[in-house]
N, C-alpha and C positions, 0 to 999 in steps of 0.2 A: 346371310341370314337363313334361318330355318323355321318352318312352322311345325310346332310339336303336336298341337291338337286344337280342336274347337270344342268348346263346352257350352251347351250341349252339342251333340254331333248332328242334330236335326233341328230345323227351324222353318217357320213360315215368314212371309213378308211382314215386316213390322216387329218381329221378335228381336230380342237382345242376345247377342252371342259374344263370348269371350274367346279371342284367338290367342293361344299361347305361343310365344316366340322364343327364339334363341338367337343370340348375337345380333339383335336389332340395334345398330349403333346410333341411329338418329330416327326415332319413331315419328317425329314431327314431319318427316319427308315422305312418309308412307301414305299410300292411297289404298282403299278397299273398294272393289267393284263387284257387282253382280251383272255379268255381261258388260254392257256399256253404261250401266247405271252406277253412280257413285253412292257408296254407303256412308252414312253419318258415323264418324268416329267420336264416341262419347267419352272415352278415356284411353290413355296410352302410357306406356312406359317401354323400357327395353325388353320386358318380358311378356307383355300382353297388350292387346287392343280390345276394347269393348265397342262393338259396332251394332247399329240397328240395320237389319236386313231391309233393303229398299223395296218399295212397291214397284211393280211393273218390270223389274229386271228378270232376265232369263239366263240360263246357263250356269256356269260354275262361279263360285265366289273366289276371288283372287286378291292377293295382296301385291301391290305394285311398288317396287323400290327402285326409283329412277328408271333404268332400262331393263330391269329384271322383273319377271312375273312369277309369283308363287301360288300354287293352287292350294286353297284351304279345304281340308277334308270335311266338308259339310254337305249333308243331304237337305235340299230345300224343297218344301212342298209347293204345290201350285193350286191356284183357284180352279176348281172344276166347274162350279155353277154359281151364279149370283141371283139376286132378286128372290131370295127366300126369307122366311122368318121362323127359323127353328128356335125353340126355347128349351130343348132338352136333346138327348142323344138321337142321332139318326140310327137306323138299323140296316143291316145288310143281309140279304137272303143267300141261299146256297149257290145261286147262280152269279152272285156278285152285284145284283141290283141294289141300289141304295134308296131307302124310303126316308122322306124328310118332310117337315111341315112348313106351311105358310100359316102360322098360328093367328096372326092378326091382333089388333088391340081388343080390349075387353068387350065382349058382345058383338064384335065385328063379324059379319057374314061375308065370306069371300067365295068366288066361284069354285075354287079348288083349295082345300085345306091340306091335302096330302099329295105329294109328288113322288114319282119314281124316277131315279137317275140311272140310266143304263151304264154299263162299264165304259162305253165309249164317250161318256159325258153328256149324252143327249138327255134332255129334261122333258118329262111327260106328265100330264095330269093323271092322278090316280083316283082320288076320292073327293067329292064335294059333300055339302049338306052336314058337315060336322062343324059346329061353332067352336072356335078356339081349340083346335086339336093341339095336344100338349105332349104327352108321353107316348112313345112307341115301343113295342116289344113284339118279337115273334114267339109264339107259344109252342108248346110241345106238339100241338095238333097242326103245326105248320100253317097257322093263320096269323094275320097281323092284328094286334090289339092296339087301339087308339084311345087315349083318355081325353076327355074334354073338361078343361078347368071351368068352363062356363056352366055346364049342365051337371057336372059331377057324375057323368056316365062314362063307362068303358064300352067301346064298340068292338066287335069282332068282324074281320073281313077276310074272306078267302082271297087268294091272289088273282082270281078272276072277278073280283069286286062285288061279291055277294056279301052285303053288310047287314048286321043285326046288332041289337043292344045286348050286351053280355051281362052287365050289372049297372044299377043306378044308385043314386043317393050317397055318393062318396065325397061330398063337399067340393072343395077346390082341387079336383083330382089332377095329379101331375105325373111324376115319374113312376115307373112300374118295373117289376122283375118277377120271374117265375123261379120257384125252388125245384128241387129234384123230384118232388111228389106231384108236381103240376098245380100247386097252389099259386095264385097270383097275389102279389103284394102291391098295393097302390098307396102312394103318398098323397095325403090331403094336406095342403100347405098350411091349413089352419091349426095343425098340430097332431094329426092322427096318421098312423100307418094301418091300413085296412088289410085284412087277409080274406081273400076270396077263394073258396074251395072249388073243386072241380065241378060241383053242382051249381055254381054261380051264386052261392049265398055268401054274403059279406059279414064280417065281424071285426070289431076293433082289436087289433093285435097289440099295439102299444101307443103311447103318446109321447111327443117330443115338443121342443120349443117351436112355435109357429115360424114360418119363413115368409120373407117379404116378396119372394118370387116363386119358387117351386122347390119341391123335394126331388132329389135324384137318387135312384136306387141301383145297387148291384148286389148279386148274391154269389157267394163262392161255392166250391164243390162240397162244402160241409153244411150248406144251407145257412151260413151266417150272412146276415144282411148288413150292407154298408150304406149309409145315408148321408147326403149333404143337403142343406137347406139354408141358403144365405139369409142372414139377419141384418139388422142395422149396426151390429157390433163391428169393430175393426178387425177382430179375429174370430173366425167361426170354427166349428168342430166338424170332424167326420165321426159319425156315430157307428158303433158296431153293435148289432142286435143278435142275440143267440136265437136258435130255433125255439127256445122256450119263452122268448120275449124279454130277456134281460138286456138292459141298455148299458153300454159302456162308451166312454169317449176313446175312440181309436187314435185320434190325433187332433190337436188344436193349434191353430196358428195361421191358417190360410185366410186370405182375404177373398171373399166371395167364391168359395169352392162350389162347383156345379157338377158337370157331367162326370160319371163314374163308369169304369169298365175294367175288365181283367185282360191283360195282354196275353199273347200266345204262350208265355212262360208261366202264366198263372199269377203274375204280380198285379196288385191293385193299382189302377191309375186314376188320377183326378185332374180336372182342369181348374185352374185358379191362380192366385198370386201368393207368393211366399217371399218375404223379405224384399219386396219390391220387384221381383222377377215374375213375369206372367208366363204361363205355358202349361204343358202337360207334365205332371209329376208322377213318377213311378216309385212305389214303395217296395224297395228291395230290402228284404230282411227287416221290415218295419220302419225304415228311414226313407223320407222323401228325397228323390233326386230329380232335378229338372232334366227331362229327356227330349222335350221338344220346346224350343223357344217360340213364343207367338204373342199376338195381341190377346186380349181377354176372350176366352172361348166359353161356349155354353154346353158343348157335348163332344163326344167322340165315339167311334165304333171301329172294330177291326173286321177286315175282310175274312170270312171263314176259310178262304183259300190260302190265307197266310201271306198275301202279297202286299196289301195296303193298309194304312191307317187313315181313316176319314175323320176330319175335324170340322166343327162348325162354330162360327160366331153367330151373331143375330141376323146376318144377311147372306153369308156365303158358306159354301161347302168346299173344303180343301182336301187334297189327296197327297199323301206322302208315302214313299216306299218304305217297307220294313227293312 
């Protein structure tokens, strides 16, 4: 027997992966393990196995055929930190520190709403006194911007924790992104994208369908904005908004698309579910390809040093190597 490939080639615990085989004479006798943990085989034939990556396993994914062991070419991410409550992308600074929220339920005040995770995985309180921190972004001034969906305010903090209100009155403020001119775009999940100039003055940039959770934003090198905002529909859209405010549907078909980012090659990535498969989808030449299999995620961020991809569900931060 021979293992030809794993698709996708990266996964988190709980993700579904297809292992492509050659000359598997009796697939019913095969076992798949992550370290000592058995993986559930959800489908099998002489040419493939569909498996769920087990929780708690460590090491390599292997296929066991009686007394022979075959290594599966799969990169598996690990849980870096738990006991969080992110609702959008984390962000990573130039030193590799990851900033992430404990957002809480609506109106809930928690001791610390923003944490910093050092590259060694240690978790430290960063900011308190912001109710329901939601979106995070690092600005061109090298400050951390935090939106509050409870107050409709965007706060600005230096990395030595000097905090001020940057702009108020933005409704249910959620995802944010900066363009090349230093303008901040903020998604109000009730149906508005706000444009905040460098002077801190906000104006309505465009209007979209309201979201039941949050808007998530990413901006490319041409200042084109990409937006997701899950609704109650079975299929949601990724919107593409020109610098002039023209709205187009970039892609429709995802179930609950959320976090958006651009990978080191400049391809757009989104977390969501497509045709029943959850994970990170990368748009290569306009077509989505699942590049990380996972449970349902809410956000992602790339390490500026080019070493790691960070992924978050509503409780945990994962790290996976590029």
